[in-house]
C-alpha positions, 0 to 999 in steps of 0.5 A: 486465484486469477478467478477470486481476484478477478472477482474482488477487481470486478467488485461496484465500489472499485469499479467507480473508483477507477471510474474519477481518475484516469491512469494519466491523471494518477501517473502524474503524481509523485511517490510520497516520500516518508518523513523521517525524523531529524538527523540531530535528534535522531543521533540522541534516543533510539526511536524508528528514523521512519515517522511514518504517513499521515492518513493524508499521504497514504490516501495521497499514495494510493491513488496513484496504484492503477489497480492493474487488470494484471496485478504483477506487484502480486506476483513479487509478493511472497505471500500473496497479499492482494496489494491492489485491493488494499491499497484502492481500500486506503485510497478510499479511507477504508484503512480498518478494511485494508487492513483486514485485506492485508491478515488475509495472507499476511498475519504481521503487516507491521513488520512485514511494512517495516523490514520486508524488501518490498523494493526488490519484490512487490515494488519491483514488479510495480507496473509503474517501475516495469513500464514507466520507469518510475518509482512504484507504487509505495506499497510497502509505506502503506502496508506499514501505514495501515497497521500502524492506524489499526493498532493506534485505533485499538480496533485489531482484527484478528485473522 
């Protein structure tokens, strides 16, 4: 697994992306807040409270990921999703490719993006939470975004 992650991280597109911004710039960004239904409106319906991220919000949040050399976020994921790869694909707008990456180890990203307790798993082991004592990259929000985007596109990948 370690060699696979090293090979993936050394892909030219990832190296180029890391070169587009210094980590100091990335860590200055605040975590994106997921929009929610108005409390009055949601009291009168059975729709999801969380509305999901827009493409712009997802790219903005993905920008925060430092693409760590030792991606501790993966260690916190029970199914070992290649989190940095799928997040970096979102950053460059390759949302369907991000969905394919998610499905390499997780066939239910829409469900996991909603109900998985990321805050005590992958997000808790994120560099931001561990070393910077800042809110982690919103991995769960990004997982949900990716799955919802894929579904809405009609271009569903089958693992």
